[in-house]
C-alpha positions in Angstrom: -55.9 -29.8 -70.6 -58.7 -32.0 -71.8 -56.8 -34.9 -73.2 -55.3 -35.3 -69.9 -58.4 -35.6 -67.6 -59.7 -37.9 -70.6 -56.8 -40.5 -69.6 -54.8 -39.8 -73.0 -51.4 -39.6 -70.8 -49.1 -41.0 -73.7 -49.1 -41.2 -77.4 -51.0 -44.5 -77.6 -53.5 -43.6 -75.3 -53.7 -40.6 -77.4 -54.0 -42.7 -80.9 -56.7 -45.2 -78.9 -59.3 -42.8 -77.6 -62.7 -42.4 -79.0 -62.6 -38.6 -78.8 -59.3 -38.1 -80.3 -60.7 -37.2 -83.7 -62.9 -34.6 -82.2 -60.4 -33.2 -80.0 -58.0 -32.9 -83.0 -60.4 -31.5 -85.3 -61.2 -28.5 -82.2 -57.5 -28.1 -82.2 -56.8 -27.5 -85.8 -60.1 -25.4 -86.2 -59.4 -22.8 -83.7 -56.5 -21.3 -85.2 -58.5 -21.2 -88.7 -61.2 -19.3 -86.9 -58.4 -16.7 -85.6 -56.6 -16.2 -88.4 -59.8 -15.4 -90.7 -61.1 -13.1 -87.6 -64.1 -15.1 -87.8 -66.8 -14.1 -85.0 -68.6 -17.0 -83.2 -71.7 -15.9 -85.1 -70.5 -16.7 -88.0 -69.3 -20.5 -87.4 -71.5 -23.2 -88.0 -71.1 -26.9 -88.4 -73.1 -28.0 -91.5 -74.6 -31.6 -92.6 -77.1 -32.9 -94.7 -79.0 -36.4 -94.3 -76.6 -38.0 -97.0 -74.0 -37.8 -94.6 -72.2 -35.0 -96.5 -70.4 -32.6 -94.1 -68.3 -29.8 -93.0 -66.8 -29.3 -89.8 -66.4 -25.8 -90.1 -68.7 -23.3 -92.0 -67.6 -19.7 -92.2 -69.8 -17.0 -93.0 -68.0 -13.9 -94.4 -70.1 -11.6 -96.0 -71.6 -12.6 -99.3 -69.3 -15.8 -99.5 -69.2 -19.0 -97.1 -65.6 -20.5 -96.4 -66.3 -24.5 -95.8 -63.7 -26.9 -93.9 -63.2 -30.3 -93.3 -60.4 -31.7 -90.6 -59.2 -35.1 -90.4 -56.7 -37.0 -88.4 -55.1 -39.4 -90.6 -51.7 -41.4 -91.1 -52.4 -41.3 -94.8 -53.6 -37.9 -96.0 -54.7 -37.2 -99.5 
């Protein structure tokens, strides 16, 4: 697993590592893609210069589905 190879051997190592956010985003994103049955060619990262972004944008026929994944201790 990537976490072990990057030296994240316990919760303290995981929480303090600089890639923990991206790692958890991927971990959460994959089940969403599978559940929706989206193909790789219909999945995108979307961002604009004003810093707005979506971690996952799925093109599903005529509709677009946007998802933002965050690692936080205080979700809102």
